[in-house]
N, C-alpha and C positions, 0 to 999 in steps of 0.2 A: 708685340710683346713676345711672340714666339721666336723672335730673333735673339732674345735675351740669352746670354751664355748660361745664366742660372737655369732658365727653362730647359735648354738643351741637355744640361747635365742630369735633369730629373726624369730622363727616359726610364730610369730604374729608381726605386725608393732609396733615399739617402737621408741620414741624420744631419742636423745642423752642423755638427762638428766635422762630418765628412765633407760637407760643402765648403767649410772654411779651409780645410786642408787642400781641397781641389782648387780653391780660388784665393791664394795667399795675398794677391794684390787688392782684394776687396775687404774693406773694413767690416767689423761686426755690425755696426749700425747700418751701413750701406746694404749689406746682405739681408739684414732683418727687414729693411724697407722694401727691398726687391721681392722678397718672399711674400710680404704683405700685399704688394701691388699685384702679383700674379695670383694670389689667393682671392683677392677682391674681384679679379676679372673672371674667376671660376676656372682658371687654367690648371691650377695645381691644388692638391689637398694634402693635409697632414693627418695620418692615421693615429690610432691610440698608442702606438709604439713610437710616436714622434718622428715618423719617417715621412718625408715629403716626396711626392711623385706626381706625374701628370694625372689629371682628374680621370682620364680614360683608364688608367691603371687600376683605379678603384671602382670602375663601372659607372663613372659619372660623366656628364657632359654639360657645358654651358649652353643655354638655349633661351628662346623667347617664349613666354607663357601666352598661350592663345585660348582665352575663355570662349565658351560657346553659348553662354546664357542658360545652360543647363548644369546639372551636377558634375558632369565630366568636362575635361578640357584636353588640349593638346599642347605640346612643347615643340618648337621648331629649333633644332640644334643650330649653333653658329656655323658648323660645318656639316650640312646634311649628308647622311650616308644613304646607302641604297634602300634602306627601310623607311625613309621619309620621316614624317612627324612622329613624335612619341605620344602615345595615348596616356592621359593622366586620369585614372579612375576617380570616382567620387571619394572625397575625404583625403586625397593625396596631393592636394594643391599647395599645402604648406602656407596658406594665407596669401598666395600670390594673386595679383590682379592682372587683368588683360594688358599685355604689352610689357610686363616686367621682365627683366633679365633674371634668369634663375639658374640654379645648378640642379640638375636632375640625375637621380640614380636610376639607371635603366635595369629592368628586370625582365625575365622571360614572360611573355604574355600568357595570361590565364583566361582571356576573353576572346580569343580569335584574332586579336590585332597582331601586327608584325612585331611590335615591341611596345612596352608600356613602362611607366616609371613613376617615381615619386619626387616631388620637389623637396630637396633637403636644405636649400638655402636660397634666400632672395638676394641677388647680387646688386640689383639696382631697380628702383621704382621708376616706372615709365612716365608717370604724371603725378603732379601734386594738385591738379585742379580737375574737377569733374562737372559736367553740365547736366542739368535735369530739372525736374519740377518739384517745388516744395509741396509736400503733402502733410496732412495732420492725422495723428492717431491719438485719440483722447486729448490730453493736454500737451502732448509732445509733437514736435515737427521733425520731419526727416526729408532727405533728398531722395527722390526716385530717379536714378540716372536715366538719361535719354536712351542709353544703350543697356540692354539687359545683361551685357557682359560684365557690368560693374555691380557691386552690392549696394544696398541702401545705406545711407550715411545719416547718422543722428545729428541734428542741428540743435545744440544747446540754446536756451533762451537768450543768453547774452551774445550770441553769434549770428543773429538773424539779419542784422544790418537793415532792418525795415522791411524785409521780404515777408510776403503773406502767402498762405496756401494758394496754389494755382499759378504762382509766378515761375517763370523760367529763369534759372539763376546759374551762376558759376560758383562752385564751392571749393574752398581751399581745404585739402585733407590735412587735419591735425594729427589724426591717429588712425592707423590702418586696421585696427582690430587685432586681437590676439587669440581668438578662439573662445575666450570667456566674455570679453567686452566687445561690443560692435564698433565699427568705424565711426569717427566723429569728425565734423568739419565746421567751417565758418563760411557764411555767405560772403563772397568776394565782390560780386556784381549782380545786379538785377538786370536781366537782358530783355524782359518784356513779359507779356501775358502768354502762358503756356498754350500751345496749340496754334500759335500764329506763325506764319512764314517768316516774318521779320525777326522774331525771337529766336527761331531755330537757326536762321542765317547768322545772327550775331553770335550764337553759341558755337557754331562750326568755326567761324573766324577766330574767336577767342581760343578755342581748343587747339587750333593749329598755330597759335602765336602770331596772328595777322592783325595788325592794328591800323585804324583809319587815320589817326592824328599823327602828324609829324612833330618832332621836337621844335620848340620855339627857336632854338639856335639854328637848326637846319633850314627852317622857313626863312629866317632873316638872311642867312647866307645865300639862299636861292634868289631872293628878291634883290640882293646886292649885286648879283650877276648882270642885272639889267636886261634889256630886250634888244639891244643892238650890238653888233660886233665892234670891238675896239679897233680903229684903223691902224694903230701901231702894231697890234698883233697880226692883222691881216697882211701887212707888208713883209712879215717874217716868214710867211708861208708860201707854198706852191699856189700860185694864183690860177684858179680854174673858172673864174667868173664868166669868161667869154665862151666857155664850152656849153654844148647842148646837154645839159644835165637836168633830170626830172625825177620826180617820185611817182611810184605806182603803189597804191594802197586800197583798202576796202572803202566802200562808200561812206561808212560811218566812222572811219578812223579820225582821231583827233590829233595824234602826234605822228610825225613822219621822221623816222630815225635812219632811213636809208634812201639813197638816190643812186641812179645808174646812168651810164653814158656808154656810147659805142662809136668810136671814130676810126676811119681807115688810116692805115700806115702806108708808108711808101713802098714797102716790100710785098704788098698784097694782103698782109695780115691786118688785124684790127686791134685797137686798144680798148679793152673792156674796163670800164671804171666802176668800182663799187665804193660809194662815198658814204661814210658812216658818221653820224653826229659825234663830234669830238667831246664827249661827256667828260673825259678825263682832264680836259683843260679847266673845267669848272669844278669838278669834284676831285679835290686833291687828297692825297693819302693822309689819314689821321684827322681830317676836318670833320665838323659836325655832320655835313652832308655825307661824307664817306662812312661815318659811324652808322648813320641811318640806313644807307644803302646796304652796308654789310649785314646789319641786323635783319633787314627784310629779305635780302637775297634776290628777289624777283618781284615783278608786278603780278598782281592776282586779278583774274578776270572771271566774272560770272554774269548772268543775264542782265544786261542794262547797266552794268557797273564795272569800274576798274579801280583797284587800289594800287596806285603806282608805287614803284620803288623809290622814285624821286619826287619832290614837290612839283605841283603843276607849273610853277613859275619857270622850272627847267624843262620838264617833260613836254609841256604844251607851249613853252615860250622859246627861250634862246637856244635850246637843244632840239627844237623841232624844225626840220628842213622845209619851212614854208616857202611857197613860190614868191619870186620877185623881191627877196631880201637876201642880204649876205648872211652866210652861216659858216661856222668853223667845222671842219670835217677831218676825218682820218681816212685817206683814200688808199684803196688797193687798186693798182693799175697793172693789168695783166695783158700780155700779148697773146692773142689767140688767132686761130684760123677758123674758117667756116665749117671745117670738119670736126670742130670741138677740141682740137689739140691746144694745150697751153704751153707756150715756149718760155717766156720770161715773166717776171713780176717784180714790182717795186712798191714800196709803201711810203707815204708822205703825209705830213700834216698839211692841210690845204684849206682854202677858202673857196666856197662855191656860191652861185646865185641861181637857184633852181628856176628853170624856164617854165615849168608847168606842174600842177598837182593833178596827176592822172589817177583814175580809178581802175580797178580790175575790170569792172563792168564796161567802161568805155573802151579800154584797150581791147578787150575780147570782141566787142562789137566792131571795132575798126578792123581787126584781123579777120572777122567774118564777113566784111564787105559793106558795112553800114555807110551809105553814101553821104549822109549829112555829117556824120562825125568825121569821116575821112576828109571832107572838105574843110571842116572846122579846124582840124589838126593836120592840114596838108603838109606842113613843114616837117612834122614828126613821123608821118606814116612810114616813110622808107626806113627810119630807124627802128620803129616797132617791128617791121617785117624782118629786118636783119636780125634783131634780137631774138625773135621767135624761132627763126631758123637756127641760130647759134645755140639757143637753149635746147632745142630738140637734138642737135648733134652732140652736145655735151652729155645730155641725158642718155643717149644711145651708148656713148663710150662708157659711162658709169655703169650701165646695166651689163655691158660686155665684160667688164672687169669683175662682175659678181655681186653688184649691189642688189638689194632686195627692194622690190616695188610694193611697199606696204601702204598703198594708197586706200585706206579704209574710209568710206564715207563718214563724215562727222556731222552729227545733228547740231542744228543751230536753233536755240530757243528765242523766239521773237517776243519782245515785251512792248506794251504800249507806253504812253507818256507817264502813266502812273506807276510803271514798273510791274504791271500785271502780265503774266504770260498769256499770249493770245494765239500763238502758232508754234509748230515745230517743223523745221525744214532741214533738208540736207544741204550742206555747204557745197556750192558749185566750185569746181576747180578747173578753170579754163586755161588757155594758153598763157594768159597774163600771169596768173598765179604760179604756174609752173616755171615761167620765165624768171620771175623774181627768185623763186626757190633755187633754181639751178645756179644763178649768179651768186647768190649768197653762199651756196655750198662751195663754189670755186674760190671765193674770197676766204672762207674759213679754212679750206685745205691749204691755200697758199700761205696764210699767216702761220699755221701750225708747222708747215714744212720749213719755212724760213727760220723759226725759232728753234725747232728741234735739230735741224742740221747744224746750226751754230752752237748747239749745246746750252742754250739759254733757258732759264726757268720760265714757266708759264702755267696757266690753268688750262688743261686740255680736256676735251670731251672724248670719253672712251666708251666703248661698247664691247664687252667680252663675248667670247664664243658661247653658244647656248649650253645649258646644263644637259649632259647626255641623257639623264633620266627623263627630263621633261621632253626632250626631243624624241626619245623612244616612245613616250606616251602619245605624242602628236603623230608619229609615224604609224603607230598601231591604228589610230583612228582614221588617218588618211588612207590606209590600206583598204578600208571598206569601199572607197570610191575608185579603186584601181591604181592608186599611186604606190610607187615603191621608193620609200625614203630610207636611205641607209644612215641611221643615227650615229654610226661610228665614224661618219665622214662629214662633220659639221662644216668644214671648210668648203665643201662642195655645195655652194649656195644655189647653183643652177637647178638642183633637184628640188629645192624649196620653191624657187621661182616657178618651176613647172606646175607645182600645186596651185600657186597664186594665179597663174595664167589660166589654168583649167577651171578654177572655181568661178571665174568671171561670168561665164555663160550658163551656169547651172544653179538654179535657186536652191537645190538641195545641199549645195556645197558652200552656201553663202557664209557659213560660220567658220570655214577653214582659215581664212586670213586672220581672223580674230584669235582663233586657237593657236595659230603659229606665233602670233605676236606675244601671246601669253607664255609660250614656251621659250622665248628668247630672254636673255639677260636684260636687266634694266640699265639703260645708259646712265652714266654718272660723270662727275668731274674728277680729275686726278692731276697731280703734279707730274705724272709720268705719261708720256705719249705712247700708249700701247695699241693705238689703232681703233677703228670703228667697224665692227663686224657688219652691221646692217648696211652701211654705205660702202663697204669694201675699200675703206680709205686707210692708208698707212699713217697719214698725218691728218689730224682734225682737232679743231677747237672752235669755240664760239667767239666770233669777232664782230658780228653784225648788229647786235642789239644792246649796247651798253646803257641805253636809256631805260631798259627794263630787266636786264640781267646783270648781276654783279660779276660773274666770271668773265663776261665780255669786257667790262671795265678793267678788270685785273689784267686781261690779255693786252688791252690797249697800252697800259702802263709798261708792261714788259716789252712790248713791240717798240714803243717809242725809245726806251733805253737802248734797245738793240740797234735801231737804225741811226741813232746818234752816238753809237759806240761808247756808251757809258759803261762803267765797270759794275758788274753784277756782284752782289754780296750774299753771304749766308742769310741775311735778313730777307732778301728777295725770295730765296728758295723756301724759307720758312713761311713767308707770307703766302706763296702760291699753294703750299701744302694745306695751310689752314683755310685759305679761301676756297679751295676745292672741296674740302670737307663741309664747310659751312654752306656753300652753294648747293651741294647735293642734298643736305638736310632741308634747306629752305625750299628747294624745288619740289621735294617730296611732299612737304607740308602744303605748298600751294596746290599741287596736283590733287592731293587728298581733299582739300577744301573745295576746289572747283568741282570735282566729281560729286562730292556729297551735296553741295548746294544745287547743282544741276538736277539731282534727284528730287529735291524739294520742289523746284520749279516745275518739273515734269508732272509731279503728283498734283500740284496746284492747277496745272493746265488740264489734267485729266479728270478732275473732280466733276466737271460739267457733263461728262459722258458716263457717269455711273449708271449701270443698268443696260447700257448699249452693248451690242455684239460687234466683234471685229474678227477679221482674218488675221492669223498670226502663225508663227513657226517657233519651234523650240530653239532657244539660243544657248541654253546651258542646262545641265542636269546635275542635281545634287541629291543627297540622301533624303532631304526633306521635301523635294518637289521639283517642278519644272519651271525654269525661267523662260518666258515667252516674249518675243519681240513683235510689235506691230509694224506695219509698213512705214510708219513715220519714225521708227527707231525706239519708241517708248517700250521699256521693258517692265514686266511685272512677274509675280509669282503665282503659279498654280500649285497649291499645297498638296502633298502626296495623299493626305487623308481625304481630299475632295475628289480624287480620281475614281471614277465609277466602276463598279462591276467586278473588282478583283483586289487582291492584295499585291502591291508592287514592291519589288526589291531593287536595290541599286546595284548595278554591275559597273564597278569603277573602271575597269580596263576598256570597256566599250562606251563608257559615259552614257548609260541608258538606264531607264526604269523598265522592268519586265514583269508582266503579270504572272504570278505563280501558277494559276490555273489555266488562263487563256493563252499565255505566252505572248500576249500583245506587248509591243515594244514602243517606248517613246525615247527617241534619241535626237541629237542635235540635227536640226533641219526638218523635223517632222511637222507637216502643216496641220494646223488646228483651227477650230472655230471657238472663240472664247467670249465670255461676258465679263465686263468690268464690274467688280463688286465692292471695291474700295480704293480710295486714293487719298492718302494722308499727307498734306503739305508740311506737317510738323516733323515727320520723320522720313518722308520720301517713300513710304511703303505703298506699293500698288499691287492689288490682288485681283486675280481672275479666277474663274471656274470654267471648265469645259462646257460647251453647249452640246446637249445630247444630239447625237447624229440621227 
């Protein structure tokens, strides 16, 4: 919108008539609509003298309202300045709810904050549905939201839909309140009994727009695809069925959407093949399956469950590269040498016949010398060894060009047959996992390079440079451990990698990789190929998982048009722009849901240990207390009011709590002994207290 010629003219206040004279080619109605559009976005304002100007000219800024669950709040400007979030004092929220886009008038702080402000307009409501528990007061019922960031909502008698006090429900907001009357809503769905893990999971999924059921039309279309490859289609493709191609996945994987191969060439090089399930052959643009995949955007995973982007008839059937059957694929065939150099690449619609369904576990054991497995897979052992060597060489080259190795251990929640969490483990990442990761990165880069150099549209994966303020905050913290990070040189990733390397062997520095990750921008999808900071890649997109990510499916369609020399149109560019935006939104929703559900499962697992003591260390510091992490990665909160012997204040720049009398400090990495006092699977809250020394 800021590219609008009307917006650019409003760098100084102008009346409507002045704008019309400056834009004679624009009709009165068109100008009126453009001013309305810019005003609704919070970019411009009209003052009492009927002069339009940028919102900033009148001391205002569009922002996202961030409730705290208390009387005060914050607002995060769309374009954050050096002063960060804006403090919103009690009574200045203007009726905004958490997540709403608002227009804030910024004023000098009277309370010691860098800046504060007042919400003068609500630009856009963030949600029309709220989850929580039905409660009763006298003869009236109301919703107590699961998050304290939202207000209670009155539920009129005729809007209960059969819900009873104690039920966990989704409520559609009919009226947001106006200062005189409270908010009102109608029960939209009953999710289960309040306090149960199942009801809370259902609420999180619904809150993030994640549905279990597929449309009948998409299910019928998926079943109609059958479970065998059409021979007539196979003969139109590059036939790779005689090649040594296989899949490598986790032990519990149910669908296999990528396979690999490595064959010697006559010039001493090798042809690395990355063969991806050809989902675009079955999911055609504008079809019921495509509509469903677009709406979902991505598959969603949480302990013991997967909510697929596509129906199981596809994801676990004809689009799964099962062994010993023909499958349609889209292959990236890359000429490489064993020093990790890539020379040429080509892409082709193909048909394969996977020779084996390998697991990370077995391939790792083979590479470690397991005699029995090496004998069982004797024909494949040399291929595994060459692949491992090639992957190590390509990884070395990637690191040399400035990629960051943010290999932070990920916890894995183990559930039993009933879906109950029974253990928390760290995921192992051996040579096999890294091998597949490196080969997928190579294919992704090659596909992006091919499309971008041709000037063809696609959906790219981009990662911008880090925000200087966030990087400065990280540099300040890292300085405590002797690192010198120059935040003014974000392109110099080697200084950041030096921190990551140094933190590996020092338990006190264990939080540094996570803190660095938080200081980086969030990767997203875009119709512009602007590069990937973390990978130090000029060209990058997602090509390798169209069975579970819509942007990959979109990239496949564009790539096929390119290799068959079809004419691209404006419609293709518009599709890529819209698909990038939709995919980014759905990825964020899926990540939020997965993270929040994991917290519920971790709390459910920890319930059995209430009252027990654990060794822990501080993983994060906030104004209200210390987040501590156990050795199994479980995190919980030690509230500031429970810290013994002193009054503690929060020192933001050092991320520490410091005792006012004793000077005792708690900062990230501080070892502690804690006792578990609470674990609530309904909201994921885990609480600890310090054990007296």
